[in-house]
LUMTI-687537 format. One record per atom (N, C-alpha, C, O): atom name; x, y, z; chain; residue in one letter; residue number from 1. Coordinates in steps of 0.1 Angstrom, whole numbers, padded with zeros to 4 digits. Layout:
N
atome_px_py_pz_chaine_residu_num
CA_X_Y_Z_A_a_NUM
...
This chain:
121
atome_px_py_pz_chaine_residu_num
N_-0262_-0265_-0160_A_x_1
CA_-0264_-0258_-0146_A_x_1
C_-0260_-0247_-0135_A_x_1
O_-0248_-0244_-0137_A_x_1
N_-0263_-0243_-0129_A_x_2
CA_-0259_-0227_-0127_A_x_2
C_-0255_-0227_-0113_A_x_2
O_-0262_-0231_-0104_A_x_2
N_-0241_-0223_-0110_A_x_3
CA_-0231_-0225_-0094_A_x_3
C_-0226_-0210_-0094_A_x_3
O_-0218_-0205_-0102_A_x_3
N_-0233_-0202_-0083_A_x_4
CA_-0236_-0194_-0068_A_x_4
C_-0222_-0199_-0065_A_x_4
O_-0218_-0211_-0066_A_x_4
N_-0213_-0188_-0062_A_x_5
CA_-0200_-0186_-0057_A_x_5
C_-0206_-0178_-0040_A_x_5
O_-0214_-0168_-0041_A_x_5
N_-0203_-0182_-0030_A_x_6
CA_-0202_-0175_-0015_A_x_6
C_-0196_-0166_-0015_A_x_6
O_-0189_-0165_-0025_A_x_6
N_-0192_-0156_-0007_A_x_7
CA_-0191_-0152_-0009_A_x_7
C_-0192_-0146_0008_A_x_7
O_-0200_-0137_0006_A_x_7
N_-0189_-0145_0021_A_x_8
CA_-0193_-0142_0037_A_x_8
C_-0190_-0127_0033_A_x_8
O_-0198_-0120_0039_A_x_8
N_-0179_-0118_0025_A_x_9
CA_-0180_-0110_0023_A_x_9
C_-0182_-0098_0017_A_x_9
O_-0172_-0094_0012_A_x_9
N_-0193_-0090_0016_A_x_10
CA_-0194_-0079_0009_A_x_10
C_-0184_-0073_-0002_A_x_10
O_-0172_-0074_-0004_A_x_10
N_-0196_-0065_-0009_A_x_11
CA_-0180_-0058_-0022_A_x_11
C_-0177_-0045_-0014_A_x_11
O_-0188_-0042_-0010_A_x_11
N_-0166_-0034_-0010_A_x_12
CA_-0160_-0024_-0002_A_x_12
C_-0151_-0028_-0013_A_x_12
O_-0148_-0037_-0020_A_x_12
N_-0149_-0005_-0010_A_x_13
CA_-0141_-0001_-0019_A_x_13
C_-0130_0007_-0004_A_x_13
O_-0134_0012_0006_A_x_13
N_-0116_0006_-0010_A_x_14
CA_-0106_0013_-0001_A_x_14
C_-0106_0029_0002_A_x_14
O_-0113_0034_-0006_A_x_14
N_-0102_0034_0008_A_x_15
CA_-0109_0048_0006_A_x_15
C_-0097_0055_0009_A_x_15
O_-0088_0052_0018_A_x_15
N_-0096_0068_-0002_A_x_16
CA_-0078_0070_-0003_A_x_16
C_-0079_0085_0016_A_x_16
O_-0088_0093_0019_A_x_16
N_-0064_0081_0026_A_x_17
CA_-0067_0086_0039_A_x_17
C_-0053_0098_0040_A_x_17
O_-0044_0095_0033_A_x_17
N_-0052_0108_0045_A_x_18
CA_-0047_0119_0048_A_x_18
C_-0043_0104_0065_A_x_18
O_-0048_0095_0072_A_x_18
N_-0028_0114_0062_A_x_19
CA_-0020_0106_0069_A_x_19
C_-0020_0115_0088_A_x_19
O_-0012_0111_0096_A_x_19
N_-0031_0127_0092_A_x_20
CA_-0031_0129_0098_A_x_20
C_-0046_0126_0104_A_x_20
O_-0052_0129_0114_A_x_20
N_-0049_0120_0094_A_x_21
CA_-0069_0102_0099_A_x_21
C_-0063_0094_0106_A_x_21
O_-0069_0090_0115_A_x_21
N_-0045_0087_0102_A_x_22
CA_-0043_0071_0106_A_x_22
C_-0049_0075_0122_A_x_22
O_-0051_0084_0129_A_x_22
N_-0049_0063_0122_A_x_23
CA_-0047_0056_0138_A_x_23
C_-0043_0040_0141_A_x_23
O_-0044_0031_0133_A_x_23
N_-0040_0040_0154_A_x_24
CA_-0029_0027_0156_A_x_24
C_-0039_0015_0154_A_x_24
O_-0046_0017_0164_A_x_24
N_-0043_0008_0149_A_x_25
CA_-0049_-0006_0138_A_x_25
C_-0054_-0001_0128_A_x_25
O_-0064_-0005_0122_A_x_25
N_-0051_0004_0127_A_x_26
CA_-0057_0009_0110_A_x_26
C_-0056_-0002_0102_A_x_26
O_-0045_-0008_0105_A_x_26
N_-0060_-0007_0097_A_x_27
CA_-0058_-0014_0082_A_x_27
C_-0051_-0006_0074_A_x_27
O_-0060_0002_0070_A_x_27
N_-0042_-0003_0068_A_x_28
CA_-0038_0001_0053_A_x_28
C_-0035_-0001_0047_A_x_28
O_-0026_-0008_0052_A_x_28
N_-0033_0000_0030_A_x_29
CA_-0025_-0006_0021_A_x_29
C_-0014_0010_0008_A_x_29
O_-0014_0022_0008_A_x_29
N_-0010_0004_0003_A_x_30
CA_-0001_0015_-0008_A_x_30
C_-0012_0013_-0015_A_x_30
O_-0018_0003_-0014_A_x_30
N_-0015_0025_-0025_A_x_31
CA_-0019_0028_-0037_A_x_31
C_-0006_0022_-0050_A_x_31
O_-0001_0014_-0058_A_x_31
N_-0009_0034_-0044_A_x_32
CA_0006_0045_-0056_A_x_32
C_0018_0048_-0047_A_x_32
O_0023_0049_-0035_A_x_32
N_0020_0047_-0057_A_x_33
CA_0045_0047_-0052_A_x_33
C_0047_0059_-0060_A_x_33
O_0043_0060_-0072_A_x_33
N_0054_0069_-0054_A_x_34
CA_0063_0085_-0066_A_x_34
C_0075_0076_-0065_A_x_34
O_0078_0069_-0055_A_x_34
N_0082_0077_-0079_A_x_35
CA_0093_0071_-0079_A_x_35
C_0099_0088_-0079_A_x_35
O_0092_0095_-0071_A_x_35
N_0105_0093_-0083_A_x_36
CA_0125_0098_-0090_A_x_36
C_0132_0095_-0101_A_x_36
O_0141_0085_-0102_A_x_36
N_0129_0103_-0109_A_x_37
CA_0147_0103_-0114_A_x_37
C_0148_0113_-0126_A_x_37
O_0140_0119_-0133_A_x_37
N_0162_0112_-0125_A_x_38
CA_0168_0123_-0129_A_x_38
C_0163_0127_-0142_A_x_38
O_0162_0118_-0151_A_x_38
N_0162_0136_-0144_A_x_39
CA_0161_0138_-0157_A_x_39
C_0168_0141_-0167_A_x_39
O_0164_0147_-0177_A_x_39
N_0179_0137_-0166_A_x_40
CA_0189_0136_-0183_A_x_40
C_0187_0118_-0180_A_x_40
O_0196_0111_-0182_A_x_40
N_0176_0114_-0176_A_x_41
CA_0172_0096_-0183_A_x_41
C_0166_0101_-0188_A_x_41
O_0169_0098_-0199_A_x_41
N_0150_0113_-0189_A_x_42
CA_0141_0112_-0196_A_x_42
C_0148_0124_-0213_A_x_42
O_0142_0134_-0216_A_x_42
N_0160_0119_-0220_A_x_43
CA_0156_0122_-0226_A_x_43
C_0151_0122_-0242_A_x_43
O_0149_0131_-0249_A_x_43
N_0151_0110_-0242_A_x_44
CA_0134_0110_-0256_A_x_44
C_0126_0115_-0261_A_x_44
O_0123_0116_-0273_A_x_44
N_0120_0120_-0248_A_x_45
CA_0104_0127_-0247_A_x_45
C_0111_0142_-0252_A_x_45
O_0105_0149_-0245_A_x_45
N_0117_0147_-0257_A_x_46
CA_0118_0160_-0268_A_x_46
C_0111_0168_-0253_A_x_46
O_0102_0174_-0258_A_x_46
N_0110_0170_-0243_A_x_47
CA_0106_0178_-0238_A_x_47
C_0123_0190_-0227_A_x_47
O_0130_0184_-0218_A_x_47
N_0124_0195_-0228_A_x_48
CA_0135_0205_-0225_A_x_48
C_0138_0208_-0206_A_x_48
O_0137_0218_-0199_A_x_48
N_0142_0196_-0205_A_x_49
CA_0137_0201_-0183_A_x_49
C_0154_0203_-0182_A_x_49
O_0163_0197_-0188_A_x_49
N_0156_0213_-0171_A_x_50
CA_0171_0213_-0166_A_x_50
C_0179_0196_-0167_A_x_50
O_0174_0188_-0174_A_x_50
N_0186_0195_-0161_A_x_51
CA_0198_0185_-0167_A_x_51
C_0192_0177_-0149_A_x_51
O_0190_0165_-0145_A_x_51
N_0192_0188_-0142_A_x_52
CA_0193_0183_-0122_A_x_52
C_0174_0185_-0122_A_x_52
O_0168_0183_-0111_A_x_52
N_0170_0187_-0132_A_x_53
CA_0148_0190_-0124_A_x_53
C_0149_0174_-0121_A_x_53
O_0158_0169_-0128_A_x_53
N_0140_0164_-0112_A_x_54
CA_0129_0159_-0110_A_x_54
C_0121_0156_-0118_A_x_54
O_0111_0164_-0119_A_x_54
N_0122_0141_-0129_A_x_55
CA_0106_0138_-0134_A_x_55
C_0102_0134_-0117_A_x_55
O_0110_0132_-0109_A_x_55
N_0092_0134_-0115_A_x_56
CA_0083_0123_-0102_A_x_56
C_0068_0106_-0119_A_x_56
O_0058_0107_-0126_A_x_56
N_0075_0099_-0116_A_x_57
CA_0059_0089_-0125_A_x_57
C_0058_0079_-0106_A_x_57
O_0064_0072_-0098_A_x_57
N_0041_0088_-0111_A_x_58
CA_0031_0078_-0106_A_x_58
C_0032_0057_-0107_A_x_58
O_0028_0051_-0117_A_x_58
N_0036_0051_-0096_A_x_59
CA_0039_0038_-0102_A_x_59
C_0032_0030_-0091_A_x_59
O_0032_0034_-0079_A_x_59
N_0023_0018_-0097_A_x_60
CA_0014_0009_-0089_A_x_60
C_0024_0001_-0082_A_x_60
O_0027_-0010_-0088_A_x_60
N_0029_0004_-0072_A_x_61
CA_0040_-0011_-0066_A_x_61
C_0036_-0029_-0068_A_x_61
O_0025_-0035_-0066_A_x_61
N_0046_-0034_-0073_A_x_62
CA_0035_-0048_-0073_A_x_62
C_0027_-0051_-0054_A_x_62
O_0017_-0057_-0054_A_x_62
N_0030_-0050_-0049_A_x_63
CA_0026_-0051_-0036_A_x_63
C_0015_-0050_-0032_A_x_63
O_0010_-0057_-0023_A_x_63
N_0007_-0039_-0040_A_x_64
CA_0000_-0024_-0038_A_x_64
C_-0019_-0033_-0036_A_x_64
O_-0025_-0037_-0046_A_x_64
N_-0024_-0035_-0025_A_x_65
CA_-0026_-0042_-0013_A_x_65
C_-0026_-0049_-0001_A_x_65
O_-0035_-0053_0006_A_x_65
N_-0014_-0049_0000_A_x_66
CA_-0014_-0058_0008_A_x_66
C_-0014_-0054_0018_A_x_66
O_-0005_-0046_0021_A_x_66
N_-0025_-0060_0031_A_x_67
CA_-0027_-0049_0049_A_x_67
C_-0012_-0044_0052_A_x_67
O_-0001_-0045_0047_A_x_67
N_-0016_-0042_0057_A_x_68
CA_-0012_-0032_0069_A_x_68
C_-0012_-0030_0079_A_x_68
O_-0021_-0022_0081_A_x_68
N_-0006_-0032_0089_A_x_69
CA_-0015_-0031_0101_A_x_69
C_-0004_-0015_0113_A_x_69
O_0007_-0014_0119_A_x_69
N_-0016_-0007_0110_A_x_70
CA_-0005_0010_0118_A_x_70
C_-0007_0007_0130_A_x_70
O_-0017_0002_0136_A_x_70
N_0012_0011_0137_A_x_71
CA_0013_0003_0146_A_x_71
C_0018_0019_0155_A_x_71
O_0017_0020_0168_A_x_71
N_0022_0027_0150_A_x_72
CA_0031_0038_0151_A_x_72
C_0021_0055_0141_A_x_72
O_0019_0052_0129_A_x_72
N_0017_0068_0144_A_x_73
CA_0021_0079_0132_A_x_73
C_0029_0092_0138_A_x_73
O_0024_0096_0148_A_x_73
N_0042_0098_0132_A_x_74
CA_0048_0108_0133_A_x_74
C_0053_0109_0121_A_x_74
O_0063_0104_0116_A_x_74
N_0038_0120_0113_A_x_75
CA_0041_0130_0101_A_x_75
C_0055_0131_0097_A_x_75
O_0063_0136_0105_A_x_75
N_0060_0126_0086_A_x_76
CA_0049_0123_0072_A_x_76
C_0053_0106_0079_A_x_76
O_0060_0101_0070_A_x_76
N_0052_0099_0086_A_x_77
CA_0063_0085_0090_A_x_77
C_0048_0081_0090_A_x_77
O_0040_0089_0095_A_x_77
N_0044_0069_0085_A_x_78
CA_0036_0064_0096_A_x_78
C_0044_0047_0089_A_x_78
O_0049_0044_0078_A_x_78
N_0040_0036_0107_A_x_79
CA_0045_0021_0111_A_x_79
C_0040_0017_0110_A_x_79
O_0029_0020_0114_A_x_79
N_0045_0001_0105_A_x_80
CA_0021_-0001_0104_A_x_80
C_0038_-0018_0103_A_x_80
O_0049_-0015_0099_A_x_80
N_0035_-0033_0107_A_x_81
CA_0038_-0045_0106_A_x_81
C_0027_-0052_0093_A_x_81
O_0015_-0049_0090_A_x_81
N_0036_-0059_0090_A_x_82
CA_0028_-0068_0075_A_x_82
C_0024_-0080_0092_A_x_82
O_0027_-0081_0104_A_x_82
N_0016_-0089_0078_A_x_83
CA_0014_-0105_0080_A_x_83
C_0024_-0110_0090_A_x_83
O_0020_-0116_0099_A_x_83
N_0039_-0107_0088_A_x_84
CA_0051_-0119_0090_A_x_84
C_0047_-0112_0098_A_x_84
O_0037_-0110_0092_A_x_84
N_0046_-0105_0109_A_x_85
CA_0051_-0090_0123_A_x_85
C_0062_-0086_0116_A_x_85
O_0073_-0090_0121_A_x_85
N_0063_-0080_0106_A_x_86
CA_0077_-0074_0100_A_x_86
C_0076_-0053_0104_A_x_86
O_0073_-0044_0096_A_x_86
N_0079_-0053_0113_A_x_87
CA_0075_-0038_0111_A_x_87
C_0084_-0028_0099_A_x_87
O_0092_-0034_0091_A_x_87
N_0081_-0017_0098_A_x_88
CA_0084_-0009_0085_A_x_88
C_0075_0000_0086_A_x_88
O_0065_0000_0092_A_x_88
N_0082_0010_0078_A_x_89
CA_0089_0022_0081_A_x_89
C_0075_0029_0062_A_x_89
O_0077_0023_0052_A_x_89
N_0066_0040_0062_A_x_90
CA_0056_0042_0058_A_x_90
C_0062_0066_0044_A_x_90
O_0057_0077_0040_A_x_90
N_0067_0062_0045_A_x_91
CA_0069_0077_0044_A_x_91
C_0063_0082_0031_A_x_91
O_0068_0079_0020_A_x_91
N_0050_0091_0035_A_x_92
CA_0038_0095_0033_A_x_92
C_0041_0102_0018_A_x_92
O_0034_0102_0007_A_x_92
N_0056_0110_0021_A_x_93
CA_0061_0117_0011_A_x_93
C_0059_0109_-0003_A_x_93
O_0056_0115_-0014_A_x_93
N_0060_0090_-0002_A_x_94
CA_0063_0092_-0012_A_x_94
C_0052_0080_-0024_A_x_94
O_0054_0078_-0036_A_x_94
N_0039_0073_-0013_A_x_95
CA_0031_0069_-0013_A_x_95
C_0020_0074_-0012_A_x_95
O_0021_0086_-0009_A_x_95
N_0007_0070_-0013_A_x_96
CA_-0009_0071_-0011_A_x_96
C_-0010_0059_-0009_A_x_96
O_-0005_0051_-0017_A_x_96
N_-0017_0056_0006_A_x_97
CA_-0024_0049_0012_A_x_97
C_-0041_0053_0012_A_x_97
O_-0048_0063_0015_A_x_97
N_-0043_0038_0008_A_x_98
CA_-0061_0041_0019_A_x_98
C_-0065_0027_0027_A_x_98
O_-0061_0015_0026_A_x_98
N_-0073_0033_0035_A_x_99
CA_-0077_0027_0049_A_x_99
C_-0087_0012_0041_A_x_99
O_-0098_0014_0036_A_x_99
N_-0084_0006_0042_A_x_100
CA_-0091_-0009_0043_A_x_100
C_-0106_-0010_0047_A_x_100
O_-0108_-0003_0057_A_x_100
N_-0115_-0016_0043_A_x_101
CA_-0120_-0019_0054_A_x_101
C_-0118_-0034_0064_A_x_101
O_-0113_-0045_0062_A_x_101
N_-0125_-0026_0078_A_x_102
CA_-0115_-0037_0087_A_x_102
C_-0120_-0052_0082_A_x_102
O_-0111_-0060_0079_A_x_102
N_-0133_-0056_0081_A_x_103
CA_-0132_-0064_0078_A_x_103
C_-0129_-0074_0072_A_x_103
O_-0127_-0085_0077_A_x_103
N_-0128_-0069_0059_A_x_104
CA_-0125_-0075_0050_A_x_104
C_-0102_-0082_0048_A_x_104
O_-0095_-0091_0045_A_x_104
N_-0103_-0070_0054_A_x_105
CA_-0087_-0070_0054_A_x_105
C_-0077_-0079_0068_A_x_105
O_-0066_-0084_0068_A_x_105
N_-0088_-0078_0078_A_x_106
CA_-0088_-0088_0084_A_x_106
C_-0088_-0106_0081_A_x_106
O_-0081_-0112_0088_A_x_106
N_-0094_-0110_0075_A_x_107
CA_-0097_-0116_0056_A_x_107
C_-0093_-0125_0055_A_x_107
O_-0093_-0137_0057_A_x_107
N_-0085_-0113_0050_A_x_108
CA_-0073_-0112_0042_A_x_108
C_-0060_-0113_0051_A_x_108
O_-0051_-0121_0047_A_x_108
N_-0059_-0107_0064_A_x_109
CA_-0045_-0110_0068_A_x_109
C_-0048_-0124_0080_A_x_109
O_-0042_-0125_0090_A_x_109
N_-0051_-0128_0077_A_x_110
CA_-0058_-0139_0084_A_x_110
C_-0052_-0150_0075_A_x_110
O_-0047_-0159_0082_A_x_110
N_-0052_-0151_0066_A_x_111
CA_-0050_-0162_0050_A_x_111
C_-0041_-0157_0052_A_x_111
O_-0036_-0161_0063_A_x_111
N_-0030_-0144_0043_A_x_112
CA_-0017_-0149_0044_A_x_112
C_-0008_-0148_0055_A_x_112
O_0004_-0145_0052_A_x_112
N_-0014_-0151_0071_A_x_113
CA_-0004_-0158_0080_A_x_113
C_-0003_-0169_0078_A_x_113
O_0009_-0174_0080_A_x_113
N_-0013_-0178_0074_A_x_114
CA_-0019_-0188_0072_A_x_114
C_-0015_-0195_0063_A_x_114
O_-0015_-0207_0067_A_x_114
N_-0012_-0193_0056_A_x_115
CA_-0007_-0196_0038_A_x_115
C_0008_-0194_0050_A_x_115
O_0005_-0205_0055_A_x_115
N_0018_-0190_0056_A_x_116
CA_0030_-0184_0059_A_x_116
C_0032_-0197_0066_A_x_116
O_0040_-0207_0064_A_x_116
N_0021_-0192_0076_A_x_117
CA_0018_-0211_0085_A_x_117
C_0027_-0222_0072_A_x_117
O_0037_-0229_0072_A_x_117
N_0018_-0219_0064_A_x_118
CA_0023_-0237_0060_A_x_118
C_0036_-0238_0047_A_x_118
O_0041_-0249_0042_A_x_118
N_0040_-0225_0043_A_x_119
CA_0052_-0226_0040_A_x_119
C_0064_-0227_0045_A_x_119
O_0075_-0223_0040_A_x_119
N_0062_-0232_0056_A_x_120
CA_0066_-0232_0076_A_x_120
C_0074_-0249_0071_A_x_120
O_0085_-0254_0070_A_x_120
N_0060_-0251_0069_A_x_121
CA_0067_-0268_0073_A_x_121
C_0075_-0277_0058_A_x_121
O_0080_-0288_0060_A_x_121
């Protein structure tokens, strides 16, 4: 027996976006995050780094892909709210953002809000 999964959403691709291209009301998500560690913690790699030099690591955060709604932009900072209506400040010097497809982001946003309401009961 063959089954088909139907979805109201088409396949979309999130596009990286520069801070100056963001607008209020855009849905964005954190793609990657830059973490800096002092080089003296990097002892085992054999590289000769100055002890005062920082090592930068690009990481994928645990909440990558979670939609955020842009409220204001004052570069390098982006102010956004989560589906829980909590404000968050994003420093574009530390993260790379992607702009989400509006239709897809709204569906996910509403689903997350419904899940939050359900967990309060």
